Backbone as CSV, one residue per row, in Angstrom:
resi,resn,N_x,N_y,N_z,CA_x,CA_y,CA_z,C_x,C_y,C_z
1,UNK,0.664,-0.999,0.144,0.019,0.156,0.109,0.985,1.238,-0.109
2,UNK,0.542,2.494,-0.837,1.316,3.473,-0.755,1.009,4.429,0.305
3,UNK,2.310,4.926,1.031,2.148,5.436,2.297,1.714,6.989,1.827
4,UNK,0.786,7.346,2.358,0.602,8.745,2.090,1.036,9.837,2.961
5,UNK,2.062,10.585,1.991,2.478,11.724,2.803,2.570,12.928,1.685
6,UNK,2.936,14.081,2.487,2.958,15.360,1.907,3.381,15.315,0.376
7,UNK,4.519,14.827,0.181,5.272,14.644,-0.850,4.390,13.742,-2.240
8,UNK,3.829,12.767,-1.560,2.792,12.051,-2.396,1.575,12.763,-2.693
9,UNK,1.012,13.506,-1.748,-0.112,14.041,-2.194,0.165,15.497,-3.171
10,UNK,1.324,16.165,-2.751,1.550,17.126,-3.884,1.626,16.416,-5.188
11,UNK,2.366,15.384,-5.445,2.729,14.599,-7.041,1.401,14.322,-7.380
12,UNK,0.528,14.046,-6.652,-0.700,13.501,-6.985,-1.510,14.392,-7.489
13,UNK,-1.752,15.570,-6.713,-2.159,16.963,-7.196,-1.489,17.389,-8.419
14,UNK,-0.306,17.559,-8.531,0.255,18.120,-9.803,0.326,17.304,-10.957
15,UNK,-0.020,15.971,-10.813,-0.251,15.267,-12.041,-1.284,14.621,-12.242
16,UNK,-2.334,15.261,-11.498,-3.906,14.512,-11.386,-4.372,13.981,-12.751
17,UNK,-4.390,15.045,-13.808,-5.056,14.912,-14.831,-4.387,13.869,-15.615
18,UNK,-2.785,13.567,-15.662,-2.367,12.289,-16.348,-2.390,11.197,-15.719
19,UNK,-2.738,11.118,-14.363,-2.734,10.060,-13.597,-4.182,9.504,-13.813
20,UNK,-5.205,10.647,-13.528,-6.332,9.880,-14.002,-6.508,9.458,-15.290
21,UNK,-6.206,9.776,-16.239,-6.345,9.276,-17.773,-5.661,8.012,-17.837
22,UNK,-4.456,7.832,-17.061,-3.658,6.361,-16.889,-4.803,5.335,-16.303
23,UNK,-4.987,5.645,-15.324,-5.992,4.747,-14.691,-7.422,4.439,-15.013
24,UNK,-8.081,5.655,-15.561,-9.459,5.227,-16.298,-9.202,4.646,-17.390
25,UNK,-8.098,4.701,-18.312,-8.022,3.960,-19.671,-7.726,2.537,-19.109
26,UNK,-7.121,2.137,-17.966,-7.051,0.856,-17.561,-8.515,0.094,-17.214
27,UNK,-9.186,0.948,-16.500,-10.394,0.558,-16.290,-11.500,0.562,-17.407
28,UNK,-11.326,1.354,-18.175,-12.180,1.272,-19.430,-11.845,-0.064,-20.240
29,UNK,-10.896,-0.319,-20.557,-10.165,-1.136,-21.295,-10.665,-2.380,-20.693
30,UNK,-10.595,-2.429,-19.534,-10.493,-3.755,-18.421,-12.438,-3.933,-18.485
31,UNK,-13.176,-3.250,-18.219,-14.847,-3.282,-18.698,-14.928,-3.649,-20.170
32,UNK,-14.114,-3.250,-20.824,-14.545,-3.926,-22.378,-14.202,-5.210,-22.645
33,UNK,-12.797,-5.571,-22.187,-12.439,-7.122,-21.822,-13.431,-8.070,-21.261
34,UNK,-13.945,-7.518,-20.620,-15.021,-8.276,-19.718,-16.185,-8.777,-20.683
35,UNK,-16.657,-7.899,-21.534,-17.858,-7.751,-22.291,-17.420,-8.695,-23.422
36,UNK,-16.174,-8.481,-24.026,-15.803,-9.545,-25.197,-15.282,-10.520,-24.960
37,UNK,-14.532,-10.803,-23.774,-13.550,-12.273,-23.684,-14.277,-12.693,-22.790
38,UNK,-15.019,-12.523,-21.768,-15.893,-13.179,-20.993,-17.238,-13.510,-21.366
39,UNK,-17.682,-12.664,-22.348,-19.010,-12.640,-22.672,-20.033,-12.573,-21.807
40,UNK,-19.905,-11.624,-20.948,-20.826,-11.300,-19.628,-21.029,-9.718,-19.808
41,UNK,-22.288,-9.345,-19.310,-22.513,-8.220,-19.186,-22.151,-7.650,-17.789
42,UNK,-21.688,-6.333,-17.432,-21.293,-5.788,-16.425,-21.708,-6.329,-15.064
43,UNK,-22.903,-6.297,-15.287,-23.783,-6.721,-13.868,-23.730,-8.103,-13.462
44,UNK,-23.338,-8.943,-14.632,-23.219,-10.498,-14.231,-21.826,-10.463,-13.745
45,UNK,-20.914,-9.866,-14.618,-19.589,-10.020,-14.143,-19.401,-9.334,-12.738
46,UNK,-20.240,-8.542,-12.408,-19.913,-7.914,-10.933,-20.644,-8.824,-9.817
47,UNK,-21.681,-9.219,-10.182,-22.146,-10.438,-9.134,-21.362,-11.810,-9.125
48,UNK,-21.076,-12.069,-10.094,-20.033,-13.322,-10.175,-18.736,-13.140,-9.393
49,UNK,-18.222,-11.758,-9.632,-16.861,-11.564,-8.812,-17.297,-11.319,-7.041
50,UNK,-18.665,-10.825,-6.975,-19.086,-10.610,-5.745,-18.864,-12.042,-4.974
51,UNK,-19.758,-12.949,-5.695,-20.058,-13.996,-5.154,-18.613,-14.938,-4.875
52,UNK,-17.681,-14.804,-5.923,-16.748,-15.612,-5.669,-16.067,-14.927,-4.198
53,UNK,-15.769,-13.520,-4.592,-15.065,-13.270,-3.323,-15.869,-13.525,-1.893
54,UNK,-17.172,-13.292,-1.954,-17.938,-13.653,-0.461,-17.420,-15.283,-0.317
55,UNK,-17.478,-16.246,-1.387,-17.307,-17.528,-1.095,-15.828,-17.658,-0.432
56,UNK,-14.972,-17.054,-0.951,-13.327,-17.154,-0.527,-12.900,-16.462,0.545
57,UNK,-13.595,-15.401,1.102,-13.005,-14.356,1.967,-12.827,-15.001,3.299
58,UNK,-13.757,-15.796,3.612,-13.645,-16.165,4.744,-12.517,-17.457,5.181
59,UNK,-11.983,-17.948,3.705,-10.811,-18.589,3.965,-9.291,-18.227,4.074
60,UNK,-9.411,-16.738,3.549,-8.060,-16.044,3.650,-8.102,-15.365,4.707
61,UNK,-6.697,-15.155,5.389,-6.556,-14.401,6.483,-5.361,-13.604,6.129
62,UNK,-5.239,-12.546,6.891,-3.968,-11.237,6.783,-2.895,-12.093,7.440
63,UNK,-1.567,-12.249,6.314,-0.292,-12.717,6.553,-0.157,-14.161,6.204
64,UNK,-1.317,-14.862,5.819,-1.122,-16.301,5.224,-0.079,-16.133,4.238
65,UNK,0.477,-17.238,4.103,1.536,-17.703,3.043,0.808,-18.388,1.807
66,UNK,0.855,-17.970,0.544,0.326,-18.604,-0.335,0.132,-20.223,-0.543
67,UNK,1.375,-20.879,-0.155,1.683,-22.205,0.035,0.432,-23.030,1.080
68,UNK,-0.076,-21.976,2.195,-0.996,-22.637,3.058,-2.348,-22.424,2.371
69,UNK,-2.662,-21.708,1.702,-4.092,-21.954,1.156,-4.269,-22.131,-0.289
70,UNK,-3.213,-22.252,-1.110,-3.367,-22.550,-2.295,-2.468,-23.978,-3.115
71,UNK,-3.147,-24.677,-3.955,-2.710,-25.918,-4.215,-1.665,-25.715,-5.166
72,UNK,-1.094,-26.638,-5.868,0.080,-26.827,-6.785,-0.339,-25.935,-7.981
73,UNK,-1.817,-25.916,-8.363,-2.121,-25.246,-9.485,-2.226,-23.790,-9.375
74,UNK,-2.240,-23.435,-8.109,-2.481,-21.903,-7.591,-4.053,-21.758,-7.156
75,UNK,-4.679,-22.742,-7.199,-6.107,-22.548,-6.812,-6.362,-23.013,-5.300
76,UNK,-7.397,-22.332,-4.495,-7.668,-22.610,-3.412,-7.894,-24.032,-2.850
77,UNK,-7.197,-24.514,-1.915,-7.175,-25.841,-1.293,-8.390,-26.223,-1.010
78,UNK,-9.232,-25.027,-0.208,-10.284,-25.280,0.531,-11.760,-24.985,-0.560
79,UNK,-12.899,-25.516,-0.584,-13.736,-25.172,-1.188,-14.534,-23.825,-0.575
80,UNK,-14.898,-23.143,-1.404,-15.740,-22.083,-1.031,-16.686,-22.218,-0.226
81,UNK,-17.149,-21.164,0.524,-18.061,-21.093,1.533,-19.557,-20.760,0.640
82,UNK,-20.522,-21.422,0.615,-21.677,-20.847,0.057,-22.600,-19.839,0.947
83,UNK,-23.285,-18.986,-0.043,-23.710,-17.678,1.022,-24.959,-17.891,0.264
84,UNK,-26.005,-16.991,1.088,-27.205,-16.603,0.622,-27.411,-15.692,-0.344
85,UNK,-28.450,-15.627,-1.213,-28.869,-14.846,-2.216,-29.015,-13.329,-1.681
86,UNK,-29.796,-13.286,-0.416,-29.851,-12.198,0.036,-28.517,-11.309,0.401
87,UNK,-27.756,-12.225,0.746,-26.540,-11.720,1.402,-25.642,-11.158,-0.051
88,UNK,-25.829,-11.961,-1.115,-24.931,-11.387,-2.270,-25.678,-9.928,-2.682
89,UNK,-27.011,-9.971,-2.592,-27.772,-8.848,-3.114,-27.359,-7.706,-2.373
90,UNK,-27.163,-7.616,-1.144,-26.793,-6.787,-0.088,-25.543,-6.218,-0.247
91,UNK,-24.527,-7.309,-0.722,-23.045,-6.816,-0.692,-23.119,-5.962,-1.832
92,UNK,-23.477,-6.576,-3.114,-23.456,-5.984,-4.243,-24.400,-4.832,-4.659
93,UNK,-25.142,-4.593,-3.716,-26.069,-3.170,-3.695,-27.243,-3.214,-4.851
94,UNK,-27.589,-4.587,-5.161,-28.336,-4.446,-6.392,-29.719,-5.488,-5.785
95,UNK,-30.671,-5.241,-6.442,-32.040,-5.678,-6.063,-32.020,-7.613,-6.171
96,UNK,-32.467,-8.020,-5.108,-32.520,-9.457,-5.090,-32.762,-10.070,-6.426
97,UNK,-33.958,-9.456,-6.976,-34.526,-10.150,-8.020,-33.391,-10.386,-9.282
98,UNK,-32.721,-9.197,-9.581,-31.851,-8.886,-10.356,-30.481,-9.913,-10.035
99,UNK,-30.103,-10.185,-8.902,-29.197,-11.065,-8.522,-29.490,-12.195,-8.691
100,UNK,-30.877,-12.707,-8.259,-31.177,-14.227,-8.440,-31.352,-14.228,-10.103
101,UNK,-31.828,-13.542,-11.136,-31.819,-13.814,-12.245,-30.483,-13.957,-12.761
102,UNK,-29.454,-13.059,-12.616,-28.159,-13.244,-13.194,-27.659,-14.521,-12.766
103,UNK,-27.701,-14.860,-11.653,-27.105,-15.972,-11.042,-27.839,-17.246,-11.388
104,UNK,-29.024,-17.342,-12.128,-29.447,-18.165,-12.648,-28.817,-18.520,-14.226
105,UNK,-28.697,-17.281,-14.765,-28.008,-17.329,-16.094,-26.732,-17.824,-15.824
106,UNK,-25.905,-17.377,-14.795,-24.647,-17.874,-14.679,-24.487,-19.370,-14.423
107,UNK,-25.544,-19.660,-13.581,-25.257,-21.463,-13.479,-25.421,-21.910,-14.582
108,UNK,-26.465,-21.562,-15.434,-26.743,-22.281,-16.671,-25.272,-22.160,-17.613
109,UNK,-24.664,-21.391,-17.430,-23.124,-21.223,-18.112,-22.117,-22.102,-17.370
110,UNK,-22.697,-22.579,-16.181,-21.773,-23.525,-15.529,-20.704,-22.566,-14.733
111,UNK,-21.004,-21.309,-14.478,-20.027,-20.518,-13.540,-20.350,-20.411,-11.950
112,UNK,-21.580,-20.840,-11.779,-22.036,-20.632,-10.360,-22.773,-22.104,-10.133
113,UNK,-22.862,-22.279,-8.744,-23.636,-23.965,-8.189,-24.460,-23.342,-7.178
114,UNK,-25.614,-23.843,-6.926,-26.732,-23.913,-5.855,-26.650,-25.068,-5.064
115,UNK,-26.926,-24.976,-3.775,-26.551,-25.923,-3.214,-28.127,-26.504,-3.025
116,UNK,-28.113,-27.909,-2.428,-29.671,-28.253,-2.041,-30.272,-27.637,-1.066
117,UNK,-29.697,-26.890,-0.197,-30.346,-26.025,0.648,-30.361,-24.190,0.078
118,UNK,-29.976,-24.328,-1.301,-30.471,-22.689,-1.753,-29.109,-21.769,-1.709
119,UNK,-27.997,-22.274,-1.269,-26.953,-21.762,-1.168,-26.379,-20.901,-2.543
120,UNK,-25.361,-20.394,-2.529,-24.715,-19.896,-3.949,-23.182,-20.045,-3.722
121,UNK,-22.684,-20.648,-4.552,-21.328,-20.733,-4.507,-20.829,-20.747,-6.310
122,UNK,-19.635,-19.886,-6.528,-18.844,-20.098,-7.545,-18.385,-21.590,-7.863
123,UNK,-18.660,-21.965,-8.966,-18.115,-23.606,-9.828,-16.822,-23.424,-9.745
124,UNK,-16.295,-24.390,-9.185,-14.837,-24.335,-9.332,-14.403,-24.737,-10.753
125,UNK,-15.432,-25.688,-11.525,-15.245,-26.154,-12.852,-15.371,-24.989,-13.843
126,UNK,-15.898,-24.040,-13.420,-16.231,-22.774,-14.104,-15.118,-22.010,-14.119
127,UNK,-13.922,-22.293,-13.658,-12.817,-21.411,-13.710,-11.970,-22.040,-14.652
128,UNK,-12.527,-21.908,-15.936,-12.128,-22.451,-17.317,-10.625,-21.691,-17.844
129,UNK,-10.484,-22.410,-18.941,-8.925,-21.569,-19.478,-9.150,-20.464,-19.847
130,UNK,-10.368,-19.915,-20.274,-10.435,-18.706,-20.886,-10.498,-17.641,-19.555
131,UNK,-10.831,-17.968,-18.374,-11.227,-17.221,-17.537,-9.623,-16.919,-16.701
132,UNK,-8.914,-18.047,-17.003,-7.645,-18.403,-16.453,-6.727,-17.055,-17.302
133,UNK,-6.692,-17.357,-18.285,-6.075,-16.512,-19.248,-6.460,-15.047,-19.233
134,UNK,-7.734,-14.961,-19.015,-8.267,-13.663,-18.790,-7.454,-12.787,-17.681
135,UNK,-7.641,-13.636,-16.702,-7.086,-13.134,-15.216,-5.504,-12.959,-15.363
136,UNK,-5.127,-13.720,-15.628,-3.411,-13.518,-16.236,-3.306,-12.394,-16.830
137,UNK,-4.135,-12.067,-17.798,-3.771,-10.841,-18.898,-4.047,-9.610,-17.625
138,UNK,-5.206,-9.833,-17.186,-5.600,-8.434,-16.127,-4.601,-8.060,-15.218
139,UNK,-3.758,-9.544,-14.621,-2.930,-8.927,-13.573,-1.477,-8.505,-14.353
140,UNK,-1.143,-8.685,-15.500,0.027,-8.439,-16.229,-0.243,-6.801,-16.565
141,UNK,-1.800,-6.151,-16.851,-2.154,-5.004,-17.394,-2.090,-4.221,-16.032
142,UNK,-2.457,-4.968,-15.039,-2.906,-3.947,-13.648,-1.307,-3.678,-13.270
143,UNK,-0.421,-4.343,-13.273,0.989,-4.431,-12.807,1.506,-3.255,-13.683
144,UNK,1.308,-3.297,-14.786,2.111,-2.171,-15.836,1.522,-0.939,-15.767
145,UNK,0.016,-0.903,-15.411,-0.459,0.340,-15.147,0.102,0.679,-13.780
146,UNK,0.152,0.157,-12.652,0.762,0.742,-11.622,2.156,1.157,-11.637
147,UNK,2.960,0.228,-12.672,4.165,0.668,-13.020,4.405,2.199,-13.733
148,UNK,3.503,2.521,-14.737,3.238,3.318,-15.373,2.744,4.814,-14.516
149,UNK,1.916,4.476,-13.392,1.484,5.615,-12.694,2.687,5.974,-11.638
150,UNK,3.500,5.059,-11.221,4.593,5.457,-10.320,5.627,6.166,-11.128
151,UNK,5.758,5.638,-12.303,6.875,6.521,-13.177,6.498,7.727,-13.622
152,UNK,5.168,7.879,-13.600,4.594,9.121,-13.968,4.867,10.301,-12.639
153,UNK,4.339,9.764,-11.428,4.314,10.389,-10.455,6.111,10.613,-9.956
154,UNK,6.965,9.875,-10.387,8.179,10.134,-9.981,8.586,11.117,-10.943
155,UNK,8.108,11.682,-12.064,8.545,12.690,-12.695,7.890,13.892,-12.490
156,UNK,7.213,13.771,-11.695,6.825,15.089,-11.019,7.787,15.735,-9.714
157,UNK,7.947,17.038,-9.951,8.658,17.726,-8.949,7.802,17.952,-7.531
158,UNK,8.228,17.577,-6.722,7.232,18.019,-5.273,7.352,19.463,-5.036
């Protein structure tokens, strides 16, 4: 995490327009990639991501080593913890019916599963080659954007 100092804030203010352009270019391009490469509308992608995070967040803890949590393929050792539809809707800040409808569509695509007691979880089998490739490319692009932001801030006189 970047420590906010007077120097950091001054550089941020002085380069704000360029920094905003760099980060927004990354975000807009990422949203376009979601639509094209994952064949998902933005709401479905948001709900899918929210559900997956809710499923795995209780399994992650501060300071944990990757080897403790991940298998040899880099995936979680433990199965995600299923959650209620109401909780997904509340966390996502979307109407319950919208979330239910989108989860049903995602389930038909094999991306999420519903337990016998009505709880929802991302489908581990839904993490196909396309999503892995997409995520790896996202990480590369995100890190490149972070490098570009740092380099731009480094060129600003405090």
